[in-house]
C-alpha positions as CSV (number, residue, x, y, z in Angstrom):
1,X,-10.5,60.7,26.8
2,X,-7.2,59.3,28.2
3,X,-5.9,55.9,27.4
4,X,-6.4,54.8,31.0
5,X,-10.1,55.7,30.9
6,X,-10.4,53.8,27.6
7,X,-8.8,50.7,29.2
8,X,-11.1,51.0,32.2
9,X,-14.1,51.1,30.0
10,X,-12.9,48.1,28.0
11,X,-12.3,46.1,31.1
12,X,-15.8,46.7,32.5
13,X,-17.5,45.4,29.4
14,X,-18.5,41.7,29.5
15,X,-16.2,39.7,27.2
16,X,-17.9,38.6,24.0
17,X,-17.6,35.0,23.0
18,X,-15.4,34.5,20.1
19,X,-16.8,32.9,16.9
20,X,-15.2,29.7,15.6
21,X,-13.7,31.5,12.7
22,X,-12.0,34.1,15.0
23,X,-10.6,31.2,17.0
24,X,-9.4,29.5,13.9
25,X,-7.7,32.7,12.7
26,X,-6.0,33.1,16.1
27,X,-4.8,29.5,16.0
28,X,-3.3,30.1,12.5
29,X,-1.7,33.4,13.6
30,X,-0.2,31.8,16.7
31,X,1.1,28.8,14.9
32,X,3.1,31.1,12.5
33,X,4.1,33.4,15.3
34,X,2.4,36.5,14.0
35,X,-0.4,37.1,16.5
36,X,-0.2,40.4,18.4
37,X,-0.6,40.9,22.1
38,X,-4.0,42.5,21.8
39,X,-5.5,39.4,20.1
40,X,-3.8,37.0,22.5
41,X,-5.3,38.9,25.5
42,X,-8.7,38.9,23.8
43,X,-8.4,35.1,23.2
44,X,-7.5,34.4,26.9
45,X,-10.3,36.7,28.1
46,X,-13.2,35.5,25.9
47,X,-12.2,32.3,24.2
48,X,-13.2,28.8,25.3
49,X,-10.4,26.2,25.7
50,X,-12.6,23.5,24.0
51,X,-13.1,25.8,21.0
52,X,-9.3,26.4,20.7
53,X,-8.5,22.7,21.0
54,X,-10.9,21.9,18.2
55,X,-9.6,24.7,16.0
56,X,-6.0,23.6,16.7
57,X,-6.8,20.0,15.8
58,X,-8.6,21.0,12.6
59,X,-5.7,23.4,11.6
60,X,-3.1,20.7,12.4
61,X,-4.9,18.1,10.2
62,X,-5.3,20.5,7.4
63,X,-1.7,21.7,7.6
64,X,-0.3,18.1,7.6
65,X,-2.6,17.1,4.7
66,X,-1.6,20.3,2.7
67,X,2.2,19.6,3.3
68,X,1.7,15.9,2.3
69,X,-0.2,16.8,-0.8
70,X,2.5,19.4,-1.9
71,X,5.3,16.9,-1.3
72,X,3.4,14.2,-3.2
73,X,2.8,16.5,-6.1
74,X,6.5,17.5,-6.2
75,X,7.8,14.0,-6.1
76,X,5.5,12.7,-8.8
């Protein structure tokens, strides 16, 4: 089967809703700049903006708390 036929079949399938954990993984990958084009396209096709906003807020809070904790441990 050619690549074009495979792409046509993929585009005719209904996009599956992403789980929260896949959204969180995508947010983490994107924040560090390591997300590939395939995942980015999947996210835009089947992810919900509300889910990504929640995942990004959770990631941001956890990241800031982790950095603050590490800095606090180093300085004490």
